N, CA, C and O atoms as a GROMACS GRO file, in nm:
protein
  524
    1UNK      N    1   7.205  13.911   8.903
    1UNK     CA    2   7.213  13.775   8.850
    1UNK      C    3   7.196  13.676   8.965
    1UNK      O    4   7.254  13.696   9.072
    2UNK      N    5   7.121  13.572   8.945
    2UNK     CA    6   7.098  13.472   9.048
    2UNK      C    7   7.200  13.359   9.034
    2UNK      O    8   7.242  13.327   8.923
    3UNK      N    9   7.238  13.299   9.145
    3UNK     CA   10   7.327  13.186   9.148
    3UNK      C   11   7.250  13.068   9.207
    3UNK      O   12   7.194  13.080   9.316
    4UNK      N   13   7.246  12.954   9.138
    4UNK     CA   14   7.181  12.835   9.194
    4UNK      C   15   7.273  12.779   9.302
    4UNK      O   16   7.391  12.755   9.277
    5UNK      N   17   7.218  12.758   9.421
    5UNK     CA   18   7.299  12.710   9.534
    5UNK      C   19   7.266  12.570   9.579
    5UNK      O   20   7.352  12.502   9.635
    6UNK      N   21   7.142  12.524   9.557
    6UNK     CA   22   7.109  12.385   9.586
    6UNK      C   23   6.982  12.346   9.519
    6UNK      O   24   6.903  12.430   9.475
    7UNK      N   25   6.962  12.213   9.511
    7UNK     CA   26   6.836  12.158   9.471
    7UNK      C   27   6.796  12.061   9.580
    7UNK      O   28   6.881  11.998   9.642
    8UNK      N   29   6.666  12.047   9.604
    8UNK     CA   30   6.618  11.966   9.718
    8UNK      C   31   6.534  11.851   9.667
    8UNK      O   32   6.454  11.865   9.575
    9UNK      N   33   6.554  11.734   9.730
    9UNK     CA   34   6.468  11.619   9.708
    9UNK      C   35   6.427  11.564   9.844
    9UNK      O   36   6.504  11.572   9.941
   10UNK      N   37   6.305  11.509   9.851
   10UNK     CA   38   6.255  11.447   9.973
   10UNK      C   39   6.289  11.299   9.971
   10UNK      O   40   6.272  11.232   9.869
   11UNK      N   41   6.338  11.249  10.086
   11UNK     CA   42   6.378  11.109  10.095
   11UNK      C   43   6.308  11.041  10.212
   11UNK      O   44   6.274  11.105  10.312
   12UNK      N   45   6.285  10.912  10.196
   12UNK     CA   46   6.218  10.834  10.300
   12UNK      C   47   6.317  10.781  10.403
   12UNK      O   48   6.291  10.788  10.523
   13UNK      N   49   6.431  10.728  10.358
   13UNK     CA   50   6.533  10.672  10.446
   13UNK      C   51   6.660  10.756  10.433
   13UNK      O   52   6.736  10.737  10.338
   14UNK      N   53   6.682  10.847  10.526
   14UNK     CA   54   6.792  10.943  10.516
   14UNK      C   55   6.928  10.875  10.513
   14UNK      O   56   7.012  10.911  10.431
   15UNK      N   57   6.951  10.778  10.599
   15UNK     CA   58   7.082  10.712  10.604
   15UNK      C   59   7.110  10.640  10.472
   15UNK      O   60   7.222  10.646  10.421
   16UNK      N   61   7.010  10.572  10.418
   16UNK     CA   62   7.026  10.501  10.291
   16UNK      C   63   7.057  10.598  10.178
   16UNK      O   64   7.140  10.570  10.092
   17UNK      N   65   6.991  10.713  10.179
   17UNK     CA   66   7.015  10.814  10.075
   17UNK      C   67   7.154  10.877  10.089
   17UNK      O   68   7.222  10.899   9.989
   18UNK      N   69   7.196  10.906  10.211
   18UNK     CA   70   7.330  10.962  10.232
   18UNK      C   71   7.436  10.864  10.180
   18UNK      O   72   7.531  10.905  10.114
   19UNK      N   73   7.418  10.735  10.212
   19UNK     CA   74   7.513  10.632  10.165
   19UNK      C   75   7.513  10.626  10.012
   19UNK      O   76   7.620  10.619   9.951
   20UNK      N   77   7.396  10.627   9.949
   20UNK     CA   78   7.392  10.622   9.804
   20UNK      C   79   7.468  10.738   9.742
   20UNK      O   80   7.550  10.716   9.653
   21UNK      N   81   7.444  10.860   9.787
   21UNK     CA   82   7.506  10.976   9.726
   21UNK      C   83   7.657  10.982   9.756
   21UNK      O   84   7.733  11.040   9.678
   22UNK      N   85   7.700  10.924   9.867
   22UNK     CA   86   7.842  10.909   9.894
   22UNK      C   87   7.903  10.809   9.797
   22UNK      O   88   8.006  10.836   9.734
   23UNK      N   89   7.838  10.690   9.784
   23UNK     CA   90   7.887  10.586   9.696
   23UNK      C   91   7.886  10.631   9.551
   23UNK      O   92   7.986  10.616   9.481
   24UNK      N   93   7.776  10.685   9.504
   24UNK     CA   94   7.753  10.712   9.362
   24UNK      C   95   7.822  10.842   9.316
   24UNK      O   96   7.878  10.845   9.207
   25UNK      N   97   7.818  10.946   9.397
   25UNK     CA   98   7.866  11.079   9.351
   25UNK      C   99   7.977  11.135   9.437
   25UNK      O  100   8.024  11.247   9.413
   26UNK      N  101   8.020  11.058   9.538
   26UNK     CA  102   8.125  11.105   9.628
   26UNK      C  103   8.088  11.237   9.698
   26UNK      O  104   8.173  11.322   9.722
   27UNK      N  105   7.959  11.251   9.728
   27UNK     CA  106   7.911  11.368   9.799
   27UNK      C  107   7.919  11.343   9.950
   27UNK      O  108   7.880  11.236   9.998
   28UNK      N  109   7.969  11.441  10.022
   28UNK     CA  110   7.981  11.436  10.166
   28UNK      C  111   7.884  11.534  10.232
   28UNK      O  112   7.834  11.626  10.167
   29UNK      N  113   7.858  11.514  10.356
   29UNK     CA  114   7.769  11.606  10.429
   29UNK      C  115   7.844  11.738  10.452
   29UNK      O  116   7.948  11.742  10.518
   30UNK      N  117   7.789  11.845  10.397
   30UNK     CA  118   7.844  11.978  10.420
   30UNK      C  119   7.784  12.036  10.547
   30UNK      O  120   7.850  12.107  10.623
   31UNK      N  121   7.657  12.005  10.568
   31UNK     CA  122   7.589  12.052  10.689
   31UNK      C  123   7.464  11.965  10.709
   31UNK      O  124   7.398  11.925  10.614
   32UNK      N  125   7.434  11.938  10.836
   32UNK     CA  126   7.311  11.867  10.871
   32UNK      C  127   7.238  11.949  10.976
   32UNK      O  128   7.295  11.989  11.077
   33UNK      N  129   7.111  11.973  10.948
   33UNK     CA  130   7.030  12.052  11.038
   33UNK      C  131   6.911  11.969  11.080
   33UNK      O  132   6.821  11.942  10.999
   34UNK      N  133   6.908  11.927  11.206
   34UNK     CA  134   6.800  11.846  11.258
   34UNK      C  135   6.702  11.935  11.335
   34UNK      O  136   6.742  12.014  11.420
   35UNK      N  137   6.575  11.920  11.305
   35UNK     CA  138   6.470  11.996  11.369
   35UNK      C  139   6.367  11.899  11.429
   35UNK      O  140   6.378  11.777  11.410
   36UNK      N  141   6.271  11.950  11.498
   36UNK     CA  142   6.165  11.868  11.552
   36UNK      C  143   6.078  11.821  11.436
   36UNK      O  144   6.002  11.900  11.379
   37UNK      N  145   6.089  11.693  11.401
   37UNK     CA  146   6.005  11.637  11.297
   37UNK      C  147   6.064  11.632  11.157
   37UNK      O  148   6.004  11.572  11.069
   38UNK      N  149   6.179  11.692  11.134
   38UNK     CA  150   6.242  11.684  11.001
   38UNK      C  151   6.390  11.717  11.009
   38UNK      O  152   6.436  11.778  11.106
   39UNK      N  153   6.463  11.675  10.906
   39UNK     CA  154   6.607  11.704  10.895
   39UNK      C  155   6.639  11.753  10.754
   39UNK      O  156   6.576  11.710  10.657
   40UNK      N  157   6.735  11.842  10.744
   40UNK     CA  158   6.788  11.889  10.618
   40UNK      C  159   6.936  11.853  10.614
   40UNK      O  160   7.011  11.888  10.705
   41UNK      N  161   6.977  11.783  10.510
   41UNK     CA  162   7.117  11.743  10.495
   41UNK      C  163   7.166  11.795  10.362
   41UNK      O  164   7.111  11.762  10.257
   42UNK      N  165   7.270  11.877  10.367
   42UNK     CA  166   7.329  11.936  10.247
   42UNK      C  167   7.454  11.857  10.208
   42UNK      O  168   7.545  11.840  10.289
   43UNK      N  169   7.457  11.808  10.083
   43UNK     CA  170   7.565  11.725  10.034
   43UNK      C  171   7.643  11.799   9.925
   43UNK      O  172   7.586  11.872   9.844
   44UNK      N  173   7.772  11.778   9.924
   44UNK     CA  174   7.857  11.838   9.819
   44UNK      C  175   7.991  11.767   9.816
   44UNK      O  176   8.022  11.687   9.905
   45UNK      N  177   8.072  11.795   9.713
   45UNK     CA  178   8.211  11.755   9.710
   45UNK      C  179   8.292  11.874   9.660
   45UNK      O  180   8.235  11.977   9.623
   46UNK      N  181   8.423  11.861   9.660
   46UNK     CA  182   8.506  11.977   9.627
   46UNK      C  183   8.493  12.020   9.482
   46UNK      O  184   8.537  12.130   9.448
   47UNK      N  185   8.437  11.939   9.396
   47UNK     CA  186   8.418  11.977   9.256
   47UNK      C  187   8.300  12.073   9.238
   47UNK      O  188   8.291  12.144   9.138
   48UNK      N  189   8.208  12.074   9.337
   48UNK     CA  190   8.084  12.149   9.323
   48UNK      C  191   8.075  12.267   9.417
   48UNK      O  192   8.124  12.262   9.530
   49UNK      N  193   8.012  12.373   9.372
   49UNK     CA  194   7.972  12.479   9.466
   49UNK      C  195   7.820  12.480   9.481
   49UNK      O  196   7.766  12.560   9.558
   50UNK      N  197   7.752  12.392   9.408
   50UNK     CA  198   7.607  12.372   9.426
   50UNK      C  199   7.588  12.249   9.511
   50UNK      O  200   7.666  12.154   9.501
   51UNK      N  201   7.485  12.250   9.596
   51UNK     CA  202   7.464  12.140   9.687
   51UNK      C  203   7.333  12.067   9.656
   51UNK      O  204   7.242  12.121   9.594
   52UNK      N  205   7.328  11.940   9.700
   52UNK     CA  206   7.206  11.862   9.696
   52UNK      C  207   7.151  11.857   9.839
   52UNK      O  208   7.218  11.811   9.931
   53UNK      N  209   7.030  11.905   9.856
   53UNK     CA  210   6.965  11.906   9.987
   53UNK      C  211   6.872  11.785   9.997
   53UNK      O  212   6.780  11.771   9.917
   54UNK      N  213   6.895  11.699  10.094
   54UNK     CA  214   6.806  11.589  10.123
   54UNK      C  215   6.714  11.633  10.238
   54UNK      O  216   6.762  11.673  10.344
   55UNK      N  217   6.585  11.625  10.217
   55UNK     CA  218   6.490  11.660  10.322
   55UNK      C  219   6.420  11.532  10.368
   55UNK      O  220   6.358  11.461  10.289
   56UNK      N  221   6.432  11.503  10.498
   56UNK     CA  222   6.368  11.387  10.559
   56UNK      C  223   6.261  11.437  10.655
   56UNK      O  224   6.287  11.521  10.741
   57UNK      N  225   6.141  11.384  10.639
   57UNK     CA  226   6.028  11.419  10.726
   57UNK      C  227   5.991  11.299  10.812
   57UNK      O  228   5.962  11.191  10.760
   58UNK      N  229   5.992  11.318  10.943
   58UNK     CA  230   5.961  11.211  11.038
   58UNK      C  231   5.823  11.152  11.008
   58UNK      O  232   5.728  11.224  10.980
   59UNK      N  233   5.815  11.019  11.015
   59UNK     CA  234   5.689  10.953  10.999
   59UNK      C  235   5.654  10.916  10.856
   59UNK      O  236   5.556  10.844  10.833
   60UNK      N  237   5.730  10.962  10.759
   60UNK     CA  238   5.704  10.927  10.619
   60UNK      C  239   5.760  10.790  10.591
   60UNK      O  240   5.879  10.765  10.608
   61UNK      N  241   5.670  10.700  10.547
   61UNK     CA  242   5.714  10.564  10.519
   61UNK      C  243   5.689  10.526  10.373
   61UNK      O  244   5.755  10.437  10.321
   62UNK      N  245   5.595  10.592  10.309
   62UNK     CA  246   5.567  10.563  10.168
   62UNK      C  247   5.651  10.654  10.077
   62UNK      O  248   5.684  10.767  10.112
   63UNK      N  249   5.686  10.601   9.961
   63UNK     CA  250   5.766  10.677   9.866
   63UNK      C  251   5.691  10.804   9.823
   63UNK      O  252   5.569  10.806   9.812
   64UNK      N  253   5.769  10.906   9.802
   64UNK     CA  254   5.712  11.032   9.752
   64UNK      C  255   5.678  11.018   9.604
   64UNK      O  256   5.746  10.946   9.531
   65UNK      N  257   5.573  11.086   9.559
   65UNK     CA  258   5.539  11.091   9.420
   65UNK      C  259   5.627  11.195   9.351
   65UNK      O  260   5.643  11.307   9.400
   66UNK      N  261   5.682  11.158   9.239
   66UNK     CA  262   5.767  11.253   9.165
   66UNK      C  263   5.687  11.335   9.066
   66UNK      O  264   5.740  11.428   9.006
   67UNK      N  265   5.562  11.303   9.049
   67UNK     CA  266   5.479  11.379   8.958
   67UNK      C  267   5.526  11.366   8.815
   67UNK      O  268   5.601  11.276   8.780
   68UNK      N  269   5.480  11.458   8.732
   68UNK     CA  270   5.517  11.452   8.590
   68UNK      C  271   5.620  11.558   8.554
   68UNK      O  272   5.661  11.567   8.439
   69UNK      N  273   5.664  11.637   8.650
   69UNK     CA  274   5.756  11.744   8.619
   69UNK      C  275   5.901  11.712   8.645
   69UNK      O  276   5.989  11.770   8.581
   70UNK      N  277   5.930  11.621   8.739
   70UNK     CA  278   6.070  11.591   8.769
   70UNK      C  279   6.134  11.511   8.658
   70UNK      O  280   6.074  11.418   8.606
   71UNK      N  281   6.256  11.546   8.620
   71UNK     CA  282   6.329  11.474   8.518
   71UNK      C  283   6.446  11.398   8.578
   71UNK      O  284   6.436  11.278   8.602
   72UNK      N  285   6.558  11.466   8.602
   72UNK     CA  286   6.676  11.401   8.656
   72UNK      C  287   6.779  11.504   8.700
   72UNK      O  288   6.770  11.622   8.667
   73UNK      N  289   6.876  11.456   8.775
   73UNK     CA  290   6.996  11.531   8.806
   73UNK      C  291   7.105  11.478   8.712
   73UNK      O  292   7.110  11.357   8.688
   74UNK      N  293   7.189  11.563   8.659
   74UNK     CA  294   7.295  11.519   8.569
   74UNK      C  295   7.431  11.553   8.628
   74UNK      O  296   7.450  11.660   8.686
   75UNK      N  297   7.526  11.459   8.611
   75UNK     CA  298   7.665  11.482   8.658
   75UNK      C  299   7.757  11.444   8.543
   75UNK      O  300   7.727  11.353   8.465
   76UNK      N  301   7.870  11.513   8.534
   76UNK     CA  302   7.973  11.483   8.434
   76UNK      C  303   8.087  11.410   8.503
   76UNK      O  304   8.129  11.450   8.612
   77UNK      N  305   8.138  11.303   8.439
   77UNK     CA  306   8.247  11.223   8.496
   77UNK      C  307   8.354  11.202   8.392
   77UNK      O  308   8.328  11.208   8.272
   78UNK      N  309   8.477  11.177   8.438
   78UNK     CA  310   8.590  11.153   8.350
   78UNK      C  311   8.587  11.015   8.286
   78UNK      O  312   8.618  11.001   8.167
   79UNK      N  313   8.552  10.914   8.361
   79UNK     CA  314   8.556  10.774   8.315
   79UNK      C  315   8.418  10.710   8.328
   79UNK      O  316   8.388  10.647   8.429
   80UNK      N  317   8.336  10.726   8.228
   80UNK     CA  318   8.197  10.680   8.233
   80UNK      C  319   8.186  10.530   8.258
   80UNK      O  320   8.108  10.487   8.343
   81UNK      N  321   8.264  10.451   8.186
   81UNK     CA  322   8.256  10.304   8.202
   81UNK      C  323   8.298  10.263   8.344
   81UNK      O  324   8.238  10.172   8.402
   82UNK      N  325   8.400  10.327   8.399
   82UNK     CA  326   8.445  10.294   8.535
   82UNK      C  327   8.337  10.328   8.637
   82UNK      O  328   8.318  10.253   8.733
   83UNK      N  329   8.265  10.441   8.618
   83UNK     CA  330   8.157  10.476   8.708
   83UNK      C  331   8.043  10.375   8.696
   83UNK      O  332   7.983  10.336   8.796
   84UNK      N  333   8.013  10.332   8.574
   84UNK     CA  334   7.909  10.234   8.550
   84UNK      C  335   7.943  10.103   8.622
   84UNK      O  336   7.859  10.043   8.689
   85UNK      N  337   8.068  10.061   8.607
   85UNK     CA  338   8.113   9.936   8.670
   85UNK      C  339   8.107   9.948   8.823
   85UNK      O  340   8.062   9.855   8.891
   86UNK      N  341   8.150  10.060   8.876
   86UNK     CA  342   8.149  10.081   9.023
   86UNK      C  343   8.006  10.071   9.076
   86UNK      O  344   7.980  10.001   9.174
   87UNK      N  345   7.916  10.139   9.011
   87UNK     CA  346   7.774  10.135   9.055
   87UNK      C  347   7.715   9.997   9.044
   87UNK      O  348   7.637   9.956   9.130
   88UNK      N  349   7.751   9.924   8.939
   88UNK     CA  350   7.704   9.788   8.921
   88UNK      C  351   7.754   9.700   9.033
   88UNK      O  352   7.678   9.621   9.090
   89UNK      N  353   7.880   9.712   9.066
   89UNK     CA  354   7.943   9.632   9.172
   89UNK      C  355   7.882   9.663   9.308
   89UNK      O  356   7.876   9.576   9.395
   90UNK      N  357   7.836   9.789   9.327
   90UNK     CA  358   7.772   9.826   9.452
   90UNK      C  359   7.625   9.784   9.459
   90UNK      O  360   7.559   9.802   9.561
   91UNK      N  361   7.575   9.728   9.348
   91UNK     CA  362   7.438   9.677   9.345
   91UNK      C  363   7.331   9.781   9.313
   91UNK      O  364   7.214   9.758   9.341
   92UNK      N  365   7.370   9.895   9.255
   92UNK     CA  366   7.275  10.002   9.224
   92UNK      C  367   7.205   9.986   9.089
   92UNK      O  368   7.113  10.063   9.058
   93UNK      N  369   7.244   9.891   9.009
   93UNK     CA  370   7.178   9.858   8.884
   93UNK      C  371   7.162   9.973   8.784
   93UNK      O  372   7.049  10.008   8.747
   94UNK      N  373   7.273  10.032   8.740
   94UNK     CA  374   7.260  10.138   8.638
   94UNK      C  375   7.211  10.081   8.506
   94UNK      O  376   7.235   9.965   8.473
   95UNK      N  377   7.143  10.166   8.430
   95UNK     CA  378   7.099  10.127   8.296
   95UNK      C  379   7.220  10.117   8.204
   95UNK      O  380   7.330  10.159   8.241
   96UNK      N  381   7.201  10.063   8.086
   96UNK     CA  382   7.311  10.049   7.990
   96UNK      C  383   7.365  10.185   7.948
   96UNK      O  384   7.293  10.285   7.948
   97UNK      N  385   7.492  10.187   7.911
   97UNK     CA  386   7.555  10.306   7.856
   97UNK      C  387   7.501  10.326   7.714
   97UNK      O  388   7.493  10.231   7.635
   98UNK      N  389   7.464  10.450   7.683
   98UNK     CA  390   7.411  10.484   7.550
   98UNK      C  391   7.489  10.600   7.492
   98UNK      O  392   7.554  10.677   7.563
   99UNK      N  393   7.483  10.611   7.360
   99UNK     CA  394   7.543  10.724   7.291
   99UNK      C  395   7.435  10.796   7.212
   99UNK      O  396   7.346  10.734   7.154
  100UNK      N  397   7.446  10.929   7.213
  100UNK     CA  398   7.345  11.013   7.147
  100UNK      C  399   7.422  11.099   7.044
  100UNK      O  400   7.516  11.171   7.079
  101UNK      N  401   7.380  11.088   6.919
  101UNK     CA  402   7.446  11.161   6.811
  101UNK      C  403   7.356  11.270   6.755
  101UNK      O  404   7.233  11.259   6.758
  102UNK      N  405   7.418  11.375   6.704
  102UNK     CA  406   7.348  11.481   6.634
  102UNK      C  407   7.429  11.518   6.513
  102UNK      O  408   7.547  11.551   6.524
  103UNK      N  409   7.366  11.511   6.397
  103UNK     CA  410   7.433  11.542   6.270
  103UNK      C  411   7.558  11.461   6.256
  103UNK      O  412   7.659  11.512   6.208
  104UNK      N  413   7.555  11.332   6.297
  104UNK     CA  414   7.668  11.242   6.282
  104UNK      C  415   7.779  11.256   6.385
  104UNK      O  416   7.876  11.180   6.382
  105UNK      N  417   7.767  11.352   6.475
  105UNK     CA  418   7.870  11.374   6.576
  105UNK      C  419   7.819  11.332   6.715
  105UNK      O  420   7.702  11.351   6.747
  106UNK      N  421   7.908  11.275   6.795
  106UNK     CA  422   7.870  11.236   6.929
  106UNK      C  423   7.836  11.360   7.011
  106UNK      O  424   7.918  11.449   7.032
  107UNK      N  425   7.711  11.363   7.057
  107UNK     CA  426   7.666  11.470   7.144
  107UNK      C  427   7.687  11.429   7.290
  107UNK      O  428   7.734  11.509   7.372
  108UNK      N  429   7.650  11.305   7.323
  108UNK     CA  430   7.660  11.262   7.462
  108UNK      C  431   7.675  11.111   7.472
  108UNK      O  432   7.617  11.036   7.393
  109UNK      N  433   7.753  11.067   7.570
  109UNK     CA  434   7.764  10.928   7.608
  109UNK      C  435   7.723  10.924   7.754
  109UNK      O  436   7.778  10.998   7.835
  110UNK      N  437   7.625  10.838   7.789
  110UNK     CA  438   7.564  10.851   7.921
  110UNK      C  439   7.497  10.722   7.967
  110UNK      O  440   7.480  10.627   7.890
  111UNK      N  441   7.460  10.720   8.096
  111UNK     CA  442   7.370  10.618   8.149
  111UNK      C  443   7.294  10.680   8.266
  111UNK      O  444   7.333  10.783   8.320
  112UNK      N  445   7.185  10.615   8.304
  112UNK     CA  446   7.104  10.659   8.417
  112UNK      C  447   7.110  10.553   8.527
  112UNK      O  448   7.127  10.434   8.502
  113UNK      N  449   7.097  10.601   8.651
  113UNK     CA  450   7.080  10.517   8.768
  113UNK      C  451   6.977  10.584   8.858
  113UNK      O  452   6.958  10.706   8.852
  114UNK      N  453   6.910  10.507   8.940
  114UNK     CA  454   6.810  10.563   9.031
  114UNK      C  455   6.860  10.553   9.176
  114UNK      O  456   6.921  10.454   9.215
  115UNK      N  457   6.832  10.660   9.255
  115UNK     CA  458   6.868  10.657   9.396
  115UNK      C  459   6.762  10.575   9.472
  115UNK      O  460   6.667  10.526   9.411
  116UNK      N  461   6.777  10.558   9.603
  116UNK     CA  462   6.684  10.473   9.680
  116UNK      C  463   6.539  10.519   9.673
  116UNK      O  464   6.448  10.439   9.697
  117UNK      N  465   6.514  10.646   9.642
  117UNK     CA  466   6.379  10.700   9.632
  117UNK      C  467   6.327  10.708   9.491
  117UNK      O  468   6.219  10.763   9.467
  118UNK      N  469   6.403  10.655   9.395
  118UNK     CA  470   6.361  10.652   9.257
  118UNK      C  471   6.394  10.774   9.176
  118UNK      O  472   6.351  10.785   9.061
  119UNK      N  473   6.472  10.869   9.232
  119UNK     CA  474   6.513  10.986   9.155
  119UNK      C  475   6.619  10.942   9.056
  119UNK      O  476   6.711  10.869   9.092
  120UNK      N  477   6.606  10.987   8.932
  120UNK     CA  478   6.700  10.949   8.828
  120UNK      C  479   6.820  11.042   8.829
  120UNK      O  480   6.808  11.163   8.849
  121UNK      N  481   6.939  10.982   8.807
  121UNK     CA  482   7.064  11.057   8.796
  121UNK      C  483   7.128  11.014   8.664
  121UNK      O  484   7.147  10.895   8.638
  122UNK      N  485   7.161  11.112   8.582
  122UNK     CA  486   7.228  11.088   8.455
  122UNK      C  487   7.376  11.110   8.472
  122UNK      O  488   7.419  11.216   8.517
  123UNK      N  489   7.455  11.009   8.438
  123UNK     CA  490   7.600  11.020   8.436
  123UNK      C  491   7.641  11.042   8.292
  123UNK      O  492   7.607  10.961   8.205
  124UNK      N  493   7.713  11.151   8.264
  124UNK     CA  494   7.757  11.185   8.129
  124UNK      C  495   7.911  11.185   8.124
  124UNK      O  496   7.977  11.234   8.215
  125UNK      N  497   7.964  11.128   8.016
  125UNK     CA  498   8.109  11.139   7.992
  125UNK      C  499   8.141  11.285   7.967
  125UNK      O  500   8.072  11.350   7.889
  126UNK      N  501   8.244  11.336   8.032
  126UNK     CA  502   8.286  11.476   8.005
  126UNK      C  503   8.320  11.486   7.855
  126UNK      O  504   8.408  11.418   7.803
  127UNK      N  505   8.246  11.574   7.789
  127UNK     CA  506   8.259  11.587   7.644
  127UNK      C  507   8.176  11.707   7.599
  127UNK      O  508   8.063  11.725   7.645
  128UNK      N  509   8.230  11.786   7.511
  128UNK     CA  510   8.152  11.897   7.455
  128UNK      C  511   8.096  11.989   7.561
  128UNK      O  512   8.171  12.045   7.640
  129UNK      N  513   7.964  12.006   7.564
  129UNK     CA  514   7.903  12.098   7.660
  129UNK      C  515   7.891  12.037   7.800
  129UNK      O  516   7.861  12.106   7.897
  130UNK      N  517   7.914  11.905   7.808
  130UNK     CA  518   7.899  11.835   7.936
  130UNK      C  519   8.033  11.824   8.007
  130UNK      O  520   8.098  11.719   8.007
  131UNK      N  521   8.071  11.933   8.068
  131UNK     CA  522   8.203  11.939   8.136
  131UNK      C  523   8.180  11.950   8.284
  131UNK      O  524   8.276  11.956   8.361
   0.00000   0.00000   0.00000
């Protein structure tokens, strides 16, 4: 059986991205590996055993294309409205909170925000399958 250990995204401004993920998801640097021409930064918090890998390539100034395959990263939180307010106050401009129903029952309460490189992150209220 395979275990997912990290997902990787490419970033243009490493410091700005590290700050965003600290502010938005309370992720800290688990390890930073600097090489000639690129850096790998692994982020996590004590709630997760999966990490987010930020890859920074020297000399890249234009935004990366996300193509048509990338969707989003999803996180579950205890207080959705409080997270929305925090991100708003930090100037990250989260989208409105929405509710999604199936057969008359609440399936999900959520909102999206984008990181400095335009990657979407879905914040979901802990509920049902989203724990």
